[in-house]
C-alpha positions in Angstrom: 56.2 62.3 110.6 56.8 65.6 112.4 58.1 68.0 109.8 59.1 71.7 109.9 60.0 72.0 113.6 63.4 73.5 112.8 61.7 76.1 110.6 59.4 77.2 113.5 62.3 77.4 115.9 64.3 79.5 113.4 61.4 81.9 113.0 61.0 82.4 116.8 64.8 82.8 117.4 65.0 85.3 114.6 62.2 87.4 116.2 63.7 87.2 119.7 67.1 88.3 118.4 65.8 91.2 116.3 66.6 94.8 117.4 63.0 95.8 117.4 61.9 93.0 119.7 64.8 93.6 122.0 63.6 97.1 122.5 60.1 95.8 123.2 61.3 93.3 125.8 63.3 96.0 127.5 60.2 98.2 127.7 58.3 95.4 129.5 61.2 94.5 131.8 61.5 90.8 130.7 64.6 91.0 128.5 66.5 88.6 130.7 63.8 85.9 130.7 63.4 86.2 126.9 67.2 86.0 126.4 67.2 82.7 128.4 64.4 81.4 126.3 66.3 82.3 123.1 69.4 80.6 124.4 67.5 77.4 125.2 65.8 77.4 121.9 69.1 77.9 120.0 70.6 75.0 121.9 67.8 72.7 120.9 67.6 74.1 117.3 71.2 72.9 116.7 70.1 69.3 116.8 66.7 69.6 115.2 67.8 68.9 111.6 69.3 65.6 112.7 66.2 64.8 114.8 63.8 65.4 111.8 65.9 63.2 109.7 66.0 60.3 112.2 62.4 60.4 113.4 61.2 57.9 110.7 62.8 55.0 112.6 62.1 56.2 116.1 58.6 56.7 117.5 59.8 58.2 120.7 61.7 60.8 118.8 58.6 61.7 116.8 56.7 62.2 120.1 59.6 64.4 121.4 59.4 66.5 118.3 55.6 66.9 118.6 56.0 68.1 122.2 58.7 70.5 121.1 56.7 71.9 118.2 53.8 72.6 120.5 56.0 74.7 122.8 57.6 76.5 119.9 54.1 77.5 118.6 53.2 78.8 122.0 56.5 80.8 122.0 55.4 82.3 118.6 52.2 83.4 120.2 53.9 85.0 123.1 56.3 86.9 120.8 53.3 87.9 118.7 51.4 89.1 121.8 54.2 91.6 122.6 54.1 92.9 119.1 50.3 93.3 119.2 50.5 95.3 122.3 53.3 97.4 120.9 51.2 98.2 117.8 48.1 99.0 120.0 50.1 101.5 122.0 51.4 103.1 118.8 47.7 103.6 117.7 46.8 105.1 121.1 49.8 107.5 120.9 49.0 108.5 117.3 45.3 108.9 117.4 44.6 109.2 121.1 42.0 107.4 123.2 39.2 110.0 123.5 35.6 108.9 123.8 34.0 106.5 126.2 33.9 103.6 123.6 37.6 104.0 122.9 38.4 104.1 126.5 36.4 101.0 127.2 38.3 99.2 124.4 41.7 100.1 125.7 40.9 99.5 129.4 41.8 95.8 129.2 45.4 96.6 128.5 46.7 97.9 131.8 50.5 98.0 131.3 51.3 96.6 134.7 48.8 93.7 134.4 50.0 92.9 130.9 53.6 92.8 131.9 53.0 90.5 134.8 50.7 88.2 132.8 53.3 87.9 129.9 56.1 87.4 132.3 54.3 84.3 133.7 53.7 83.0 130.2 57.3 83.3 129.3 58.3 81.5 132.5 55.9 78.6 131.8 57.3 78.2 128.3 60.8 78.2 129.6 60.0 75.5 132.2 58.3 73.3 129.5 61.2 73.8 127.2 63.8 72.9 129.8 61.9 69.7 130.6 61.8 68.7 127.0 65.5 69.7 126.4 66.6 67.3 129.2 65.2 64.3 127.1 67.2 65.0 124.0 70.4 63.3 125.2 68.7 59.9 125.0 68.4 60.2 121.2 72.1 61.0 120.7 71.5 63.8 118.2 74.2 65.5 116.3 74.6 69.3 115.8 73.9 70.3 112.2 73.6 73.8 110.8 71.2 73.6 107.9 73.4 71.2 106.0 71.5 69.3 103.4 71.5 65.6 103.9 73.7 64.1 101.2 71.9 61.2 99.5 74.3 59.2 97.3 72.0 58.0 94.5 73.8 55.8 92.0 72.8 55.3 88.4 74.4 53.5 85.5 74.6 53.8 81.7 72.9 50.5 80.7 69.2 50.1 79.9 67.2 47.5 78.0 65.5 48.8 74.9 62.3 47.1 76.1 62.3 49.2 79.2 62.2 52.5 77.2 58.7 53.0 76.1 56.9 56.2 75.0 60.1 58.2 74.5 60.9 57.8 70.8 60.2 61.5 70.1 62.3 62.7 73.1 65.2 60.5 72.2 65.2 61.6 68.6 65.1 65.3 69.6 68.1 64.8 71.9 70.1 62.9 69.3 69.4 65.6 66.7 71.0 68.1 69.1 74.0 65.8 69.7 74.6 65.5 66.0 74.9 69.3 65.5 78.6 70.3 64.8 79.1 72.7 67.7 82.0 75.2 68.2 85.6 74.1 67.9 87.2 73.8 71.3 83.9 74.4 73.2 81.8 71.7 74.6 78.0 72.1 74.2 75.7 71.3 77.1 72.2 69.8 76.6 70.1 69.7 79.8 67.1 67.4 80.2 64.7 68.9 82.8 61.7 67.4 84.6 60.3 66.3 87.9 61.6 63.3 89.8 60.5 60.0 88.4 59.5 61.4 85.0 62.2 59.4 83.2 65.2 61.7 82.7 67.8 59.0 83.5 66.1 56.4 81.4 66.0 58.7 78.4 69.7 59.6 78.9 70.5 55.9 79.1 68.7 55.2 75.9 70.6 58.1 74.1 73.9 56.9 75.6 73.5 53.4 74.1 72.2 54.5 70.7 74.2 53.2 67.8 74.6 56.6 66.2 75.9 58.0 69.4 78.4 55.2 69.9 79.6 55.7 66.3 80.0 59.5 66.5 81.5 59.9 70.0 84.7 58.7 71.7 85.0 58.4 74.5 81.6 58.1 76.0 81.4 58.7 79.8 78.6 58.2 82.3 78.8 59.9 85.7 76.0 59.9 88.3 76.6 63.3 90.1 73.7 63.4 92.6 73.6 66.0 95.3 77.3 66.4 96.1 79.2 68.3 93.4 82.8 67.7 94.2 84.9 68.9 91.2 88.0 66.8 91.9 85.9 63.7 92.6 83.8 64.1 89.4 86.9 64.8 87.3 88.4 61.5 88.6 85.1 59.7 87.8 85.2 61.1 84.2 88.9 60.1 83.9 88.2 56.6 85.1 85.1 56.1 82.9 87.2 57.4 79.9 89.8 54.7 80.4 92.3 56.6 82.5 94.1 55.5 85.6 93.3 57.1 88.9 94.7 56.9 92.4 93.8 58.3 95.8 96.9 60.4 96.0 96.4 62.2 92.7 96.6 66.0 92.8 94.1 68.2 91.0 96.9 69.1 88.5 97.5 65.4 87.8 93.8 64.8 87.2 93.6 67.7 84.8 96.7 66.6 82.9 95.4 63.0 82.6 92.0 64.2 81.5 93.5 66.5 78.9 95.7 63.7 77.4 92.6 61.5 76.9 90.0 64.1 75.8 92.3 66.4 73.9 91.0 66.8 70.3 88.6 63.9 70.8 84.9 64.3 70.2 83.6 63.0 73.5 80.2 62.5 75.0 79.7 62.9 78.7 76.4 62.3 80.6 76.2 64.0 84.0 73.1 62.4 85.5 71.0 63.8 88.4 72.7 67.2 88.9 71.6 69.4 91.8 74.5 71.9 92.1 73.5 75.6 91.8 77.1 76.9 92.5 78.2 78.4 89.2 81.8 78.6 90.4 81.9 74.8 90.8 80.4 74.3 87.4 82.9 76.6 85.7 85.8 74.9 87.4 84.4 71.6 86.2 83.9 72.8 82.6 87.4 74.3 82.4 88.8 70.8 82.8 87.1 69.9 79.6 88.3 72.6 77.3 90.2 72.1 74.0 88.0 69.2 73.1 87.2 67.9 69.7 84.6 69.8 67.7 81.1 68.6 68.4 81.8 67.3 71.9 78.7 67.2 74.0 77.6 67.0 77.6 74.1 65.7 78.4 72.8 66.8 81.8 69.7 65.5 83.7 68.3 67.7 86.4 65.1 68.6 88.2 66.0 72.3 88.3 65.6 74.9 85.6 68.0 77.0 87.6 70.7 74.4 87.3 70.0 73.9 83.6 70.2 77.6 82.9 73.5 77.9 84.7 75.1 75.0 82.9 73.8 75.6 79.3 73.7 78.7 77.2 71.2 77.3 74.8 67.7 75.8 75.2 67.0 72.7 77.3 64.7 69.8 76.8 61.6 69.6 79.1 60.6 66.0 79.4 56.8 65.5 79.8 54.7 62.6 81.0 54.0 59.6 78.9 50.5 58.9 77.4 47.8 57.0 79.3 48.1 54.0 76.9 51.8 53.8 77.5 51.2 54.1 81.2 48.7 51.3 81.2 51.2 49.1 79.2 53.9 49.9 81.8 51.6 49.1 84.7 50.6 45.7 83.3 54.2 44.9 82.6 55.0 45.4 86.3 51.8 43.9 87.7 51.7 40.7 85.7 54.0 38.1 84.2 54.0 38.3 80.4 50.6 37.6 78.9 49.0 37.0 82.3 46.9 40.2 82.1 44.7 38.6 79.4 43.2 36.4 82.1 42.0 39.4 84.1 40.1 41.9 81.9 38.4 43.4 85.0 41.7 44.1 86.6 42.9 45.8 83.4 39.9 48.0 83.5 40.6 49.0 87.0 44.3 49.5 85.9 43.1 52.1 83.4 41.7 54.1 86.3 44.8 53.6 88.4 47.2 55.1 85.8 45.2 58.3 85.7 46.5 59.2 89.2 50.1 58.8 87.9 49.8 61.8 85.5 52.2 60.3 83.0 55.1 59.7 85.5 56.7 56.3 84.7 58.2 55.8 88.2 54.7 56.3 89.8 53.3 53.7 87.4 56.1 51.3 88.2 55.6 51.8 92.0 51.9 51.0 91.8 52.5 48.1 89.4 55.0 46.6 91.8 52.5 46.9 94.6 50.0 45.0 92.5 52.3 42.2 91.4 50.9 38.7 92.1 47.6 40.3 93.4 44.6 39.1 91.4 41.8 40.1 93.7 39.7 43.0 92.6 39.6 44.4 96.1 43.4 44.8 96.1 43.4 46.7 92.9 40.4 48.9 94.0 42.3 49.7 97.2 45.3 50.9 95.3 43.0 52.9 93.0 41.2 54.6 95.8 44.3 55.4 98.0 46.5 58.4 97.9 49.9 57.5 96.6 51.6 59.0 99.6 49.7 56.6 101.9 50.9 53.5 100.2 53.9 51.5 101.3 56.9 52.2 99.2 60.5 51.1 98.7 63.6 53.2 98.5 63.6 53.4 94.7 59.8 54.1 94.4 58.1 57.4 93.5 57.6 59.0 96.9 61.2 58.7 98.1 62.3 60.0 94.7 60.1 63.1 95.1 61.0 63.4 98.7 64.6 64.0 97.7 63.5 67.1 95.8 61.8 68.3 99.0 64.8 67.5 101.2 67.1 69.6 99.0 64.9 72.7 99.4 66.2 75.5 101.5 64.5 75.5 104.9 62.6 78.7 104.1 60.8 77.0 101.2 59.7 73.8 102.9 56.9 75.4 104.9 55.7 77.4 101.9 55.5 74.2 99.9 53.6 72.4 102.7 51.2 75.3 102.9 50.1 74.6 99.3 48.5 71.4 100.5 45.6 73.4 101.9 44.2 73.7 98.4 42.7 70.9 96.3 44.5 68.9 93.6 44.6 70.6 90.2 44.1 74.0 91.9 45.3 77.0 90.0 47.3 79.1 92.5 47.3 82.9 92.4 50.8 84.3 93.4 49.3 87.4 94.9 46.9 85.6 97.4 49.4 82.9 98.1 52.2 85.4 99.0 49.8 87.3 101.3 48.9 84.0 103.0 52.5 83.1 103.4 53.2 86.5 104.8 50.3 86.3 107.3 51.6 82.9 108.5 55.1 84.3 109.1 56.7 82.1 106.4 58.6 84.9 104.6 62.0 85.5 106.1 63.4 89.0 105.8 67.1 89.6 106.5 67.8 92.4 108.9 70.2 93.8 106.3 67.8 93.6 103.4 65.6 96.4 102.1 63.5 93.9 100.1 59.7 94.1 100.5 58.0 91.0 101.9 56.0 90.8 98.7 59.2 90.7 96.6 60.6 87.9 98.9 57.4 85.9 98.4 57.6 86.3 94.6 61.3 85.1 94.8 60.1 82.0 96.7 57.6 81.2 94.0 60.1 81.6 91.3 62.5 79.3 93.2 59.8 76.6 93.5 59.1 77.1 89.8 62.7 76.7 88.8 62.9 73.5 90.9 59.8 72.1 89.0 57.5 72.2 92.0 55.0 74.3 90.0 54.0 74.1 86.4 51.6 75.5 83.8 52.6 79.1 84.6 50.6 82.0 83.3 51.9 85.5 83.6 49.1 88.1 84.1 51.4 91.0 84.4 50.7 91.9 88.1 50.5 88.3 89.3 51.2 84.7 88.2 49.0 81.7 88.2 50.3 78.1 88.2 49.5 74.5 89.1 51.3 71.8 91.0 51.8 68.3 89.4 49.5 65.8 91.1 52.4 63.8 92.5 54.1 66.8 93.9 50.8 67.8 95.4 50.7 64.3 97.1 54.2 65.1 98.4 52.9 68.3 99.9 50.2 66.3 101.7 52.8 63.9 103.0 55.2 66.5 104.4 52.4 68.7 105.8 50.0 66.1 107.1 50.4 66.9 110.8 50.1 70.7 110.5 48.0 71.3 107.3 44.7 69.6 106.5 42.3 70.0 103.6 38.9 68.7 104.6 37.3 67.4 101.4 34.7 65.4 103.2 33.8 65.9 106.9 32.9 62.2 107.2 36.0 60.8 105.6 38.8 63.1 106.8 41.1 62.0 109.6 44.0 63.4 111.6 42.6 66.9 111.6 42.2 67.4 115.3 45.8 68.7 115.9 46.2 70.6 112.6 47.0 74.2 112.9 46.0 75.1 109.3 42.7 73.9 108.0 40.7 74.5 104.7 37.3 73.1 103.6 36.3 71.8 100.3 33.0 70.4 101.5 30.5 73.2 100.7 27.3 71.3 101.4 27.5 71.4 105.2 24.7 73.2 107.0 25.5 75.8 109.7 24.9 73.4 112.6 27.0 70.6 111.1 29.8 73.1 110.4 29.7 74.3 114.0 29.9 70.8 115.3 32.9 70.1 113.1 34.6 73.3 114.2 34.4 72.2 117.8 36.6 69.1 116.9 39.4 71.3 115.6 42.3 72.5 117.7 42.0 75.7 119.6 45.4 76.6 118.4 44.3 77.0 114.8 46.3 79.5 112.7 44.7 79.2 109.3 41.0 78.7 108.5 39.9 78.7 104.9 36.2 78.1 104.3 36.3 78.1 100.6 39.2 76.9 98.4 37.6 78.3 95.2 39.3 81.3 93.8 36.3 82.6 91.9 32.6 81.4 91.7 29.5 83.0 90.4 27.2 80.2 91.3 25.5 80.9 94.6 25.0 77.2 95.0 28.7 77.0 95.7 28.6 79.6 98.4 29.5 78.5 101.9 26.8 78.4 104.6 28.2 80.9 107.2 26.2 83.2 109.4 26.9 85.6 112.2 26.5 82.9 114.9 28.9 80.5 113.2 31.5 83.3 112.8 31.2 84.1 116.5 32.0 80.5 117.2 35.1 80.7 115.1 36.2 84.0 116.7 35.6 82.8 120.3 37.2 79.4 119.7 40.3 80.3 117.5 42.0 83.2 119.2 45.3 82.7 117.5 44.1 82.9 113.9 46.5 84.5 111.4 44.4 83.7 108.2 40.7 83.8 108.0 39.2 83.2 104.5 35.5 83.7 104.3 35.2 84.4 100.6 32.0 83.5 98.7 29.9 82.8 101.7 26.4 83.8 102.7 27.6 85.9 105.6 25.4 89.0 106.2 26.9 90.4 109.4 30.5 90.5 110.6 30.4 90.3 114.4 31.9 93.2 116.4 33.7 90.4 118.3 36.1 90.2 115.4 38.3 92.8 117.1 39.4 90.1 119.6 41.4 88.3 116.8 44.4 90.5 117.5 46.8 88.1 115.8 44.9 88.1 112.5 46.9 89.1 109.4 44.7 88.1 106.5 40.9 88.5 106.2 39.2 87.6 102.9 35.5 88.6 102.6 35.5 88.6 98.8 32.2 87.9 97.2 30.1 88.3 100.3 27.3 90.1 98.5 25.0 90.6 101.5 27.3 92.4 103.9 26.1 96.0 104.4 28.4 97.2 107.1 31.6 96.3 108.8 31.8 96.9 112.6 34.0 99.8 113.5 35.7 97.4 115.9 37.4 95.7 113.0 39.7 98.7 112.9 41.3 97.4 116.2 43.0 94.7 114.2 46.3 96.5 114.2 48.2 93.4 112.9 45.9 93.0 109.8 48.0 93.1 106.6 45.5 91.9 104.0 41.8 92.9 103.8 39.8 91.9 100.7 36.4 93.4 100.3 36.1 92.9 96.5 32.6 91.8 95.5 30.9 93.0 98.7 28.3 94.6 96.5 26.0 95.7 99.4 28.7 97.3 101.5 27.4 100.8 102.2 30.5 102.3 103.7 33.9 101.6 105.1 34.6 101.7 108.8 35.2 105.3 110.0 38.4 104.4 111.9 40.0 102.4 109.1 43.2 104.5 109.4 43.9 102.7 112.7 44.7 99.5 110.8 48.3 100.6 110.6 49.8 97.4 109.3 47.5 97.0 106.3 49.4 96.5 103.1 46.9 95.0 100.8 43.4 96.4 100.5 40.7 95.6 97.8 37.5 97.6 98.1 33.9 97.3 96.8 31.5 99.9 98.2 28.4 101.9 97.5 29.9 105.0 99.0 30.1 108.3 97.0 32.7 109.8 99.3 35.3 107.8 101.3 35.7 108.7 105.0 37.9 111.7 105.6 41.1 110.9 107.5 40.8 107.3 106.4 42.7 105.4 103.7 45.0 108.3 102.9 46.6 107.9 106.3 47.3 104.2 105.9 51.0 104.5 105.2 51.7 100.8 105.1 49.6 100.2 102.0 51.4 98.5 99.1 48.3 97.4 97.1 45.1 99.5 96.8 42.4 98.4 94.5 38.9 99.9 94.0 36.7 97.4 92.1 33.0 97.7 91.6 32.5 101.1 93.3 29.8 102.5 90.9 29.0 105.6 93.0 32.5 106.7 94.0 33.2 110.2 92.8 36.7 110.9 93.9 39.6 109.9 96.2 40.1 112.1 99.3 42.9 114.6 99.5 46.2 113.3 100.9 47.1 110.3 98.8 50.7 111.7 98.8 51.0 110.2 102.3 50.9 106.7 100.8 54.6 106.7 100.0 54.9 102.8 100.1 52.1 102.3 97.6 53.2 100.0 94.8 50.0 99.3 93.0 46.8 101.4 92.5 43.8 100.4 90.5 40.3 101.7 89.7 38.0 99.2 88.0 34.2 99.5 87.4 34.1 102.9 89.1 31.6 104.4 86.7 31.1 107.7 88.6 34.8 108.5 89.2 35.6 111.8 87.5 39.2 112.3 88.3 42.3 110.5 89.6 43.6 111.4 93.1 45.6 114.6 93.3 49.2 114.4 94.6 50.1 111.1 92.7 53.4 112.6 91.6 54.6 112.1 95.2 54.0 108.4 95.1 57.6 107.5 94.4 57.1 103.7 95.0 54.0 103.4 92.7 54.9 101.1 89.8 51.5 99.8 88.7 48.5 101.9 87.7 45.4 100.3 86.3 42.2 102.2 85.2 39.3 100.1 83.8 35.6 100.9 83.1 35.5 104.4 84.5 33.1 105.9 82.0 33.1 109.4 83.5 36.8 109.7 84.1 38.7 112.5 82.4 42.4 112.3 82.2 43.7 115.9 82.2 47.0 117.2 81.0 49.4 118.1 83.8 52.3 116.9 85.8 50.4 115.4 88.8 50.9 111.8 87.7 53.2 109.1 89.1 56.8 109.6 88.2 58.1 106.0 88.2 55.4 103.8 86.7 56.6 100.5 85.4 53.2 99.2 84.1 50.2 101.3 82.9 47.0 99.6 81.9 43.9 101.6 80.6 40.7 100.2 79.3 37.1 101.2 78.5 37.5 104.9 79.1 35.0 106.5 76.6 36.1 110.1 77.6 39.7 109.4 76.8 40.6 111.4 73.6 44.3 112.0 74.1 46.7 110.2 76.4 48.2 112.9 78.7 51.9 113.3 78.2 52.4 113.4 82.0 51.2 109.8 82.3 54.3 108.6 80.6 57.1 108.8 83.3 60.0 111.1 82.6 62.3 108.7 84.5 62.2 106.1 81.6 60.8 103.4 83.9 57.7 102.4 81.9 58.0 98.8 80.7 54.5 98.1 79.6 51.6 100.2 78.3 48.2 98.7 77.4 45.2 100.6 76.1 42.1 98.6 75.4 38.6 99.5 74.0 39.0 103.3 74.2 36.9 104.1 71.2 37.4 107.9 71.3 41.2 107.8 71.7 42.7 109.7 68.8 46.3 110.2 69.7 49.3 109.4 71.9 52.1 111.8 72.8 54.1 111.9 69.5 57.3 113.3 70.7 57.7 111.8 74.2 61.2 110.2 74.1 60.3 107.5 76.6 57.2 106.4 74.8 59.2 106.0 71.6 61.5 103.5 73.3 58.9 101.7 75.3 59.7 97.9 75.5 56.1 96.7 75.3 53.0 98.4 73.9 49.6 96.7 73.5 46.7 98.5 71.9 43.4 96.8 71.2 40.1 98.1 69.7 41.0 101.8 69.6 39.6 102.6 66.1 40.1 106.4 66.2 43.8 106.1 66.9 45.3 107.4 63.7 49.0 107.3 64.3 51.6 106.0 66.7 54.7 107.6 68.1 57.6 107.5 65.7 60.7 105.3 66.2 58.9 102.4 67.9 61.8 100.1 66.8 62.7 99.1 70.4 59.2 97.9 71.2 59.4 94.1 71.6 55.6 93.5 71.7 53.3 95.6 69.5 49.6 94.9 68.9 47.4 97.6 67.3 
């Protein structure tokens, strides 16, 4: 199906309507044409949500959406083209265009010619859009404004004991919580949290029908809430289930009075199954109807969202995990065979053991595959199920993919594309929040409100936390400055399903299909030769936006490096003019072609681990849209480009270089920088004067800079700097003084043999420091004893500093302390 069209439309319309873009369009004299384009797109956008929902049953509608999506993408490129030219003119105005080479570079952008060319492109897009818009009437689409589709899922309280397997521990834990006395007059809420299909409802049914629960509680009430949280409707459902009488004409006051008469002083037990509501006001209104209950009354809630659970319950909640492989196999055989029949087919049981591995402990997934295998006794049928992706198999309304799809449908529109983007990485991949956010940003997936002062990086982190709270990510590890996490295999299958037309992970170039129209592509096949890779690249769409040659985050084995040379990279550059993300990490690239300057839409360039690159062409500095440049691990890089300051949009820069002195008038003029990391710069002596210009800098780190003798001067002016890291800088001396950052939140120091005393100035006077870590500083003898902010530091971590004789007094507020 064609997904995410409405998201693309919203992104373009937002850009066209922004004040900054209106000024640009006025400057080029095409404001009227762009306004008409915006109006047409807005008219179509109003029916897109309805169209995306109905496309499953209408092939012609899917084709219409595909045509529409292609035009919208072209509109994105046109908008981007204007912004590129505006940035280029800013660079010319700021730094001039002296010199023949510079003049040659800028000669292609004759203002008159550019305006005429872009005017024609806008007109063509409008004409195509008008033709497509005329066809929408045949589909009878309704206007919807980002309303979530209401799915009325129904559950009931009954379950056969034989259907509940592998949940004895979970059941007992919930019952133990139910048996606790609780507060008089206050009802306790116990949430069960887990992904769709994991067995939350089945567990709640089992608890509801337990003999101890039946004996302890009266009345017992079961209500399936689902997506729509209507307080009056739910109250009437509770009233009806508790034995009360309801009518259509009942007022809210009458409902409340009837509820009170039944529940008052009774120790009741209510199950609210499948809750999605995140509106706290609605929940409080609902809970207020249940006050003055008998002591020990309980509400059991099932939900997929940690956010919902935290809102509804003040105490801990129960995370339900997958069932064991043995239990999965037992469940699969129960659904695939009649009782005892499996003994006749030992080979099928053996294949079944392999099938349940892909279910990752999710009972509904096991049931789905078992149902597909029912009455099938040919090995080929079982092998086909084993070797197929779950999302490609035929499924019924109550099967696993529709259950998970409901989680996706309830996502805010801004999270849907971000989730689909995750399908570019392999199953069981450990995502790094920092790189993922930069990629989302480069692809234009982060939506910033015109009224908001939030940084895009903070918005990206907010998106990740939202997906975490909705159980889309799991196994989270907090590394202080970034998070890592994984995606459950079944949710990963869902990401493949919703992103299959736009996003494509090529695991095997011989077995991958449906990649020709994809706009975002990544490779997992590292064994291709250069010629084979070039042939495959020619099969991809010219409109590619993302190209990731290696999905591995870190590799030290050169056998895993990608076969990329200068010629292959030139093919990429000349063929894919609209790239936003180009990931070339851990490749055998030796030369970056000067032609790279033509990728003017590029936002993200990762050259990490390219050990043989000696120089970058100075033309790379013409990438005025570039936001992320990662050069970490480029061990042979002799110097940075001399005009690096012209990369005026750069926010994220990691550097490995052999240079002793950085170029003057370089990095210190890159005022958009948020993250600046020097890693593996063994000859670097110092940072140039002028760091105080980097007023947006949020994070600064020096790691493995063995020759560095001092920190940059002027750091006290970096008012946005919150994270400072210094590692393995053996010649660095930290001097006393007041030229240190004033608002640090996190300070990490390690392997500094010359550190004897921690300068008092490093501890911010603004009381902002939240975490201080000092590792392996063998000569460190003391910390500032009397600094008031150090004595009230929330987290302090000191490891292997044997000469540190004493700590600051009054460390009672320190929540983490390791010495």
